[in-house]
C-alpha positions in Angstrom: 0.0 0.0 0.0 2.8 2.5 0.8 4.5 1.7 -2.5 1.2 2.4 -4.3 0.9 5.7 -2.5 4.4 6.8 -3.4 3.8 5.9 -7.1 0.4 7.8 -7.0 2.1 10.9 -5.4 4.8 10.8 -8.2 2.0 10.7 -10.8 0.2 13.7 -9.2 3.3 15.8 -8.9 4.6 15.0 -12.4 4.5 18.2 -14.4 1.8 18.2 -17.0 2.5 21.5 -18.7 5.8 23.4 -18.9 5.6 27.0 -17.8 7.6 29.9 -16.5 6.6 32.5 -14.0 6.6 35.8 -15.9 4.9 38.3 -13.5 3.8 38.7 -9.9 2.4 41.4 -7.8 3.2 41.9 -4.1 1.0 44.0 -1.9 2.8 45.6 1.1 1.4 47.5 4.0 3.9 50.3 4.5 6.2 52.7 2.7 9.1 51.1 4.5 8.2 47.7 2.8 7.8 49.4 -0.5 11.3 50.9 -0.1 12.7 47.6 1.0 11.4 45.8 -2.1 12.7 48.6 -4.3 16.2 48.3 -2.9 16.1 44.5 -3.0 14.9 44.2 -6.6 17.3 46.9 -7.8 20.1 45.0 -6.1 19.0 41.8 -7.8 19.3 43.4 -11.2 15.7 44.5 -11.9 15.1 47.9 -13.5 12.2 50.2 -12.7 9.8 50.6 -15.7 7.2 52.8 -13.9 6.9 54.4 -10.5 4.2 56.2 -8.5 4.1 57.1 -4.8 2.3 53.8 -3.9 3.5 51.4 -6.6 6.6 50.5 -8.5 6.9 48.3 -11.7 10.1 46.3 -12.3 11.5 44.0 -15.0 14.6 42.0 -15.4 13.9 41.4 -19.1 12.2 38.1 -18.4 9.9 38.7 -15.5 7.7 41.6 -14.4 7.2 42.5 -10.7 4.8 45.1 -9.2 5.2 46.2 -5.6 2.1 48.0 -4.4 1.6 49.8 -1.1 -2.1 48.8 -0.5 -4.1 51.0 1.7 -7.7 52.3 1.8 -8.6 55.8 2.7 -12.0 56.3 4.4 -13.7 59.0 6.3 -12.3 57.7 9.6 -8.7 57.2 8.5 -6.3 55.1 6.4 -6.5 51.3 6.6 -3.9 48.8 5.3 -5.5 46.1 3.2 -4.3 42.5 3.0 -0.6 42.1 2.2 1.3 39.4 0.4 1.5 38.0 -3.1 -1.6 39.2 -4.9 -1.1 38.1 -8.6 0.9 35.4 -10.4 1.1 35.0 -14.2 2.5 31.8 -15.7 3.4 31.7 -19.4 2.9 28.4 -21.3 4.0 27.5 -24.8 0.7 27.8 -26.7 -2.9 28.8 -26.7 -3.7 25.0 -26.8 -1.8 24.6 -23.5 -3.9 27.4 -21.9 -7.0 25.5 -22.9 -5.5 22.2 -21.8 -4.8 23.7 -18.4 -8.4 24.8 -18.1 -9.7 21.4 -19.0 -7.3 19.2 -17.1 -6.7 21.3 -14.0 -9.4 23.9 -13.3 -12.5 22.1 -14.6 -11.4 18.8 -12.8 -11.2 20.8 -9.6 -14.4 22.8 -10.3 -12.4 26.1 -10.1 -14.2 28.8 -12.1 -12.2 31.1 -14.3 -12.7 34.8 -13.7 -12.4 35.9 -17.4 -14.0 34.7 -20.6 -12.5 31.4 -22.0 -9.3 32.3 -23.7 -9.6 36.0 -23.4 -7.2 38.0 -25.6 -5.6 41.0 -24.0 -4.7 44.4 -25.5 -1.1 43.0 -25.8 -2.4 40.0 -27.8 -1.9 37.5 -25.0 -4.3 34.6 -24.8 -5.2 34.0 -21.2 -7.4 32.6 -18.4 -7.5 33.9 -14.8 -8.7 32.3 -11.7 -8.6 32.8 -7.9 -6.8 30.5 -5.4 -8.7 29.5 -2.2 -6.9 32.5 -0.5 -8.1 34.8 -3.4 -4.7 35.2 -5.1 -5.3 35.9 -8.8 -3.5 33.4 -11.1 -3.2 33.9 -14.9 -2.2 31.3 -17.4 -1.1 33.1 -20.6 0.5 32.5 -24.0 1.3 34.6 -27.0 
């Protein structure tokens, strides 16, 4: 029985589709954290492509990163929203692989997509998006 379980675990964890992480967004709760990630990513060779008071966009030529100081201003003050990883984009080899991911991973697990099937972005990317149980947005994209 244990041998069967080990074989089954190997089957489950065997990669089904090759992908690469091409984008992620981190929500931080303070200007200090925003500055920390700015210093860290610049030190790691990323370049700033866009910067506002509350948000900085970076790239290293292969991956995009957005660090966002998330807060909400209301009549009674400023509140920090949830922090952590907010968005992940994985690039796959083809539009067919995007559809295959939807069929073999999301539909099997009854995870709804949050966009139209195979939506095409302004940049011409073919994609689907869904939310994890903790509400992190995940995109599966291709050219």
